[in-house]
N, C-alpha and C positions, 0 to 999 in steps of 0.2 A: 503494499499500499504506500509506503514512503517513497517508492520510486514513481508513482503515478503522477502524470503531469496533465495540466490544462483541464479539458472537460472530461477526461477518463474517469474523474471522481464520480461523475453523474451518469455514467453509462447504464447503470441499473434503474435509473429513473427516466421513464420516457418523457419526451417533450410533449407538453400539452399546449395546444393552439388556443386562441381567443375563442374561436368557434366552439371548442369543446367546453371551455369554461362557461360560456354564455348558455350552452344547451344544458349543461349540468344545473346552473342556476335556475333555468326555466322549469326543470323537471322539479327542483326543490321547492319552487314557489306554488306549484300545483295550480296554475291558472291565475294566480294574483297578478295584477299588473306590475311588471318589472319597473317601469319608470316611476310609478307612484310609491312602490314599496322600497326600492333600494336607491333611487337617484334623488338627492335633495338640492333644493335651491337655496344658494347663498343670498345675503342681501344685496350682493351685486348682480343678481340674477344669473349667476354661473351655475351650470348644472355639474355637481360633484358625483362622480361615479363611485360604485362600492369598491372598485380595485383599479389599479393602474399597472401597466406592463410597458416594457421597453418599446413594444410597437407604437405605443401612444406618442413616443418622443421622435419617431423618425423623420417627421416634417419640421423639426425645430432646428434651424440652421445655425442659430446662435450657440448651440451646444458645442460646436467645433472650436469656439474661441476660448482662450486661457484667461486666467485672472490677470487683469492689467491690460487687456486687449479689448478694442471696440468689438461689441457695443456696450462692454463693462457691466453686463448683466451679473458677472461673477466678481465685481469689486474692481478697485483701482490698484491694489497691492498684490505683488506676486507672492509675498511671504507673510503668513500670519493673518491675523484678523483684529487689527488694532482699532481701538475706538477711545475717545476721551470720557472719563467719568466726570459728567458736569453737575454742578449743583447751583441752583438758582437762589438768589438772596435778595430780599426786599430791603431797598436803601431809603430810609427815612433820615437817619443821621449818619454821615460818611464814616466817622470814627467807629461807631458801633457795628456798622456793616463791615468795616475793614477787619475788626477783631474776630467777627464770625468767619470772615473769608480766610483769614490765616488758620483758624482753628479747623476749617473743613479741609483744607489743603494738607494740613498735618495729618489728617484722619483718612486720606486716600483720594480725595478729589484732584482731578487733573485739569480741569476747566471751571470757570465760573460764569455764571450769568447774573448781571446785576439788573434788577427790576427797579429802576430809579423813579421814585415818586416825584411828581411834578414839584420843581423847585428845590429838590433835595441837593442837587448839585448845580451851583451857580457860577462858580469861578474855577479856574485851574487849581486853586489852593483846595477847594473842596474835593476835587477829583484826586489831587495828590494824597490827601488823607485817606480817600477810599482805596487807593492802590499802594499805600505806604507797605513797604516789605514783600510785596508780590513781584516775584521775578517775571516780567513780561515775555521774556524769550522762552520760558518754561511752561507757563500757564496760559491756556486759551482764555481770552478775555472777551466776554459777550455782553453787549449793552442792550437792554429792553427799556428804552426811554421814550417811545412813542413820538410824540410831537417835538420833542427837545433833541432828537438824534443829531441833526447837522451841527448843532452847537457843540454838543458832547463830543463828536468826532473831532472838531477843531481843537477843543481843550485836550483831548486824548494825544493828538499829534504833538502839542506843545510839550506834554509830559514826556513822551518817547524821545523828543529831541533834547530836552533838558537833561534826561538820564544818559544820553548817549547811547541809547539802545539801537541796534541794528533794526531799522524799520521792516526790512524783508523777513525777519525771524519772528515778528509778533503775529500771533495767530488768533483767531476768534472772528467776531462779527459785530456789525452795527445795527443790523435788523432794520434798516429804514425801509419801510414797506407802506407807501401812501396808498396802494390799491388794496392792501390789506386792512388799512385804517377805513378807507371808504366802505369795504365789505362788513366790517364790524360796527361802524358808527353811522353809515348812511350819508356820510359827507366826507369831503377832503380835509386834510389838516388845515390847510389855508385856502387854497383853490387848486384846481387841476394844473394850471400853468405853472404856479409857483412850486408846488410839490415836485413836479417833473424836473423843473430847473434845479430844485435843491438835489434831487437824485443824481442827475447829470453832473452837478458841481462836485459832489462827493466823489464821483468816479474820476472826473477830470483832475481834482486837486489831490486826491490820496490814493487812487487806484494803483497807480504805478509804483509808488513808494512802498505802499502796505500790501504787497502783492499776495500775502497769504492772510490777509485780514478782509473777509467779505463784507461789502458795505450794503448790499441790497438784500432783504430777506423776502421770501415767499413763505407766508405762514399758513400752510395746509392744516396745521393743527386746529385752526379755527373751524374748518369744515368737518374735521373729525368730531370736535367737541359739539358741533351742532346736530350730529346725529348722521353725517353722510356715510355712505358705503366706501370702500377702498377704491372702486372705480371712479366714484364722484370726487373723492379727495384728490386722487391723483390727476384726473382730468382738469379739475379746477385749478389745481396748483401749477400744472404745466402750462395752461392757458394763460395764468397770471404771469408766469415766467416768460412765456412767449410775448405777452403784451409789452413787457419791459424791454425786451429784445427790439420789438418794433418801434416803440416810442423813442427809446434812447438813440438808437441807430438813425432814426429819423431826424434826430437833432444834430446829426453829424458824428457821433461817436462811433468808432469801430466796433464791430460786434465782439472781438476777442475781450477787451477790458470789460464790457458789459457782461458777457457770459461768465467770465472768470470771477465776477464779483457778485454772482447770485448764489445764495445759500437757501436750500429748502429745509424748512422746519415742519416736520410731519409728525402726526400722531400715531400712537401704537394702541390698537384697540384689542378686543377679546377674541378675535377670530385668529387663533394662533397661527396656523399655516397660511392663511391669507395675508397676515401682516408680514411674514418673512417674504413671501412672494411679491408684496407690494413694494418693498425697497428695491428689490432685484428688477422689477418692472420700471420703477422710476428712473433708475440709471440708464436702462437701455432707451427708454423713450426720450429722455432729455437730450442723450447723445444724439439720437436721430434727428431731433428738432433742431438742435444747434448746428448740426452738419449741414442742414438744408439752408443755412445763413452763410455757409462757406467761409468759416473762420480760417485764420493763417496757422494757428497753433493747435495742436491736437489736445493741448491742456484745456482748451475751451470747451471740449465736449464732456469734460468731467464737472461734476459739481460736488458739494459738500452737503451731506444730508445729516441733519440733527434730528434725532427722534426723542419724543417725549410721551410719556405714558398719558392715556386719555383720561379726561374728567367725565366723559359721557356715562360711564357705566359704574362710577364710584357711588358709595353709599354712606349715609350718615349713621344709620343703624347697623348693627353687627360690623362695625368699621374695620375690625381686624382682617375681615375677608378681603379688604382692599389690598393687603400685603400680598395675598395669593394672586390677585389680579395683576398687580404691578410687576410680580415676579415673571409671569408668563408674558407679559407685555415687553418686559426687558429682555427676556429670553429671545423673542421674536425679533426684536430690534437688533440684537447682537448677531444672531444668526443670519438675518437679512443683510447685515454689512453697513449698519449705521456708522458715521464717522464720529458722532458724540451722541451721548445719551443722558437724558435727565429722568430719573425716576422720582416721581412725586411722592412726598410722605403720605401715608395711608389717610391722615386726618386733616390734610390741607383744605379740603373743600368745606369744613365746617368749623374750623378754628385755626389759630395761629399754631403752626406745627410745633411740636416739642422736640427736644434734643433726642429724645428716644425714636420718635417716628423718622426724624431726619437720618438718624445714625442707621435704622434698619433699611431705609431706602438706599442709602449710600453703599451699605454693605451687601445689598443685593448684587450690585454690579462687581464689587470686589470680589464676591464669592464666585461670580460667573467667571471672572479672569482667573483668579489665583487657586480656586478649588475645582472648578468645572472645566477649566482649561478652553473656554469659548474663544480665547484670543489666539489660540495656537494653530488653528486650522484655517486655511483660506477658503471662503465660501463653502462652509461646513454643509450646507444644504444641497450642493451640486450632486447631480445624479439621482436625486430622489425623484421617481417617476411622478408622484403626487404634486410635489412642489414645482417641478419643472412645467408640468401640466398646468397648474394653477398660474404660474408666472406667465405663460403663453396666453391663458385665457384673460388674464387681467390686461396684458398688453393689447390684446385684440379689442376688449371691450372698452378700455380706456381711450384707444385711439379713435374709435368710433364717436365717442362723446366729445373728445377733444376736436375732432373734424368738424362735427356739428356746430360747436361754438365758434370756431374760426370761420366756418361758412357763413354764419349769421352775423359776423362783424367783430368777433373777438371777445375778450373777457369782460371788458368794461361795459360794452353794449348788452352782453348777456346778463350782467349784474343790474344794470339800470333798467332793463326790460323786466327784471324779476325772475328770469329763467333759472339762475343759480338757486335763488331762494326757494322757488316753487319745488325744484327737484329734491332738495334736501328736506324741505318741510313735508313733502309727500311721504318719502320714505320713512322720515321720523314718526309720522303719524301711524304708519304701518307697524313699525317696531314697537311703539308704545301700545298699540292694540293687541300685538302679539303677546306682550307682557300682561296686559290686563286680562286676556284670555288664557294666560299661562301657557301659551304654545312655546314660549321661551321663558327661561328661567333666570332670574336674577337672585342669587342664593342670599337668603337672609332678608329678602325683601318682598318678593312675591311667592316665594316658596322656601321651606326649611326655615322658618323664622324662629328666632330666639325668644320664645315667649317669657323668658325670666328677665329679659333686658328691660331696664327702666327707660322711662322717656327722656329724650335728650333735652337739656336746657342750655340757654345762653349760646345758641349756635350762631356763629359769626361766619360770614362769607369770606372767600379768598380776597386778600388785599388787593387792591388795584387803583388806577387813577380815578379821580372824580368822574361821576356819570356825564356823558356828553349831552348837552341840551338838544332835544328833538325838534329844533327848528332849522329851516332851510336844508331840509334833506334833499340830496340828490336820488337817493334810492332807499329802499327798505333795508334796515340793518339785519344782518344775520344773527339769529339768536342763539347764544350758547345755552345748552340745556343739560340736565342730568335726568336720565329716564326714571331714576328712583324718586324723584321729588314728589310726584303725585302720591305715591304710596307713603312716603315720610309724612306728607301733610295729614294724611288720614290718621296716622298713628299719633301724630302730635295733638291733633283735635280730640282724640279719643281721651288723652291723658288730662283734658281740661273738664271731663264730665262729672260734675257734682262733687268734686273732691275724691272721687272714687273711680275704679276702673269697672265698667259695665260687665256683668256676667253673661257668658254664653253657656247655657246648660245642655248638655248632650243627652237627650232622652233615648238611651240605647235599650232596645227591646227586640226580642225575636231572633231569628236567624244570626247565629254567632258570627259568621264569616262576613255577612253583608253589614251588620250593625257595626263591626269593628272597622271595616273598609270606609264606610260613610262617617264614622266618627273621626277617623284620621283625616279624611278629606275636609270635614268641617272644622276641625282644629287648624289645619293648615290655612283655610280660608279666613277664619275670623282672627286669627293671630297676625294677619297681614295689617289689620287696623289696631292692633294692640289690645283686643278685647281679653278678658280673663276667661279662660276656657275652664269649665267644670265638668271633668269627665266621669264617667261611670262605668262599672264593670259589666252592666246590664241588669235590667229589672225583670223579675220573674212574672210580675203582672203589671198592668197598666195603672192599677190603683197604687201599687208600691211606687212607680215612678211620679204619679201625680202627687203623692204625699211628699216626696223629695222636693218636687218643684215648688210646692206650697211653703216648705221649710226654708228653702233657700231664697225664694222670691227673686229669681233672676230676670234680668232685662229681656233676654232672648232665650228661647227654647228651640233647639233643633232636633227633629225626630230623625233617628237614625235606625233604620230597620230596612226590611226588603220590600220590593215593589208589590209583592202579593200580600204583604201583611199591613201596609199602610191604610187600605180601605176598612180594614178591621178595627183599627185603633184610633184613626184620625178624628172621627167625629166626636168620640168620647173625650179625647184630650182638647179638642177645640172648644167644646161646650163648657168644660171645667176651668180652663186658664186663659182663653183668648182675650178677656178682658184685663188680665193682669200682666201679660207679656207678650213680646212679638213672637209668632210661632213661624217655624221654617221647616221645610221638608228637604232633606239631603237626598238628592237624586231627582229624576224626572220620570215618574211612572206613567207612561204613555197611556196605558189601559184605563187608568183611573183618574187621570189628570183632570178631566172636566168635572167630575164629581167632587174631587178634592177642591177645586176652585169654587164650586157652588157652595160647598161647606163654608168657605171663607178663607182658605189658604191662598196667599198671593206670592209667597217667596218660596222659590225651589232652586237649590244650589246644585250644580252639576259641572260637568268638564267644559261645557260651552258657556258657562256664566262669565259676564264681564265683571270681574272681581271688584274693580274700582268703582263701577257704577252701583252695583248692589250694595257695597259697604257704605257708599255715600247716602244710599237710601236709608239704611238702618241708622246712620248717624243723624240723618234728617228727622226721622221718626222719634229718636231719643232726645231730639233738640239739642244735639251736640254742635251742629252747624246750623 
């Protein structure tokens, strides 16, 4: 056996064709529709098959390229998988932010993002205090300063010169993104002409000197946090980047300095394999877009991708689950080949993050590098039939949407016409409805709720600049949301009820299997709104159950039994307690539903129930809201 070479090891195993696989699957399905049973649709409307083989990759030409080669699907480096561990710091007082920056650098961060609150840095002296003790040649410096970016870059250039630092070795970004500002706020920073002139001025004045410091940002994270699919985030981000190329080259700038100064800041969501494929597709598509502009330098075909864990799927209740979410999102970003990564602390969406939450977020990346060795292998997902197929599907679907935007006049036209907002909002509505119907699960929020968790108090949002006045809008602003918010509002409202938590009494009776299953279902449903669940092992008689109800005096009683037994017990229970409590039936007994409704029952909870709607109705009846 030791002398066996090549495929000789597999001589005893016959080659199985795709046709044979498919035939076997159809036999096992016994007439059940193959597409409906085994092929699922992602939010990107991509059909995901139950299995993939090498034959599915035969038409993918880019597989012949190596890492560091066009179209850069496999990344820009030939050796290893390096990325910067970035931590973002809110700057209110420069000295305080500086102390924190030095501390996080000591603890493993290799890049910093300074979220500069308006007016916090007014002079070069303020910026010197912020950057005191930070080696600019070794640490990526990223400014997130919104409207004050041009002024801040000027001050930064003064400091680099004063320190006699080699400007070409300074890395990071200024993230000047007037189109992103328009997207999020519905208006330009000053006006279109001035904003574009400021962008052009940054590139003209600093682009050549700071050739490793990217001045223009494309913030696809905004689309991600508004509920966009991977296809939408990619297409809208690429369209934004292409708009910058078009507008700035139209002002006389060569394409090379423009392209080389664009950084993509993308979100990382919960669809693990799709997020890996997204970054690979982003590199390929951007390279092809820039190639069409005929740049002189091959470096112009490359971009810098900063990845950031999404806010869209993060929760206030059961917040430690957010750690698990950010871990998989970080893994996807690393495997996909992000150039830098910021893992948000698990509690950042509802309070000022603590030293503990920031340490866990930072250490997530450190573990990925130092213990999981994610930085040792170039393009670790290469050759995966599934990920390569997803990458190709993303490229195809993104290109279609990108071309549609370009055909209709480009990103700004699409934004001002409301196309961008409508596309994202429509998908977001579908995703929210899927959560309400529990077709999709958000752990700890619409399923598997921690019923022992107390109400959250003193919730504060993520710190940001002051709210932009909604006057003189050019277009409708894109709204950032978290899909858990509606569920969290329910739960917070329940906590305000008469100084106590309303009781949901489970009237378990009859068939043991059915009463248990329906009790579990009812528990999961009412726990979403934070009701107190009063479970029971099962009553031998209806009278025994009614006595327990009278003794407890609950706000809601849920009948948990079988469809066959409901007609036998429902009338007695209704006549006895309907004037004292809200009665609910777990299930939807089709054969007796009309009679049950005639008796007076109006609430039936089952797998097709819109949980948000029905729980709001219960709260309304209890005068909670």
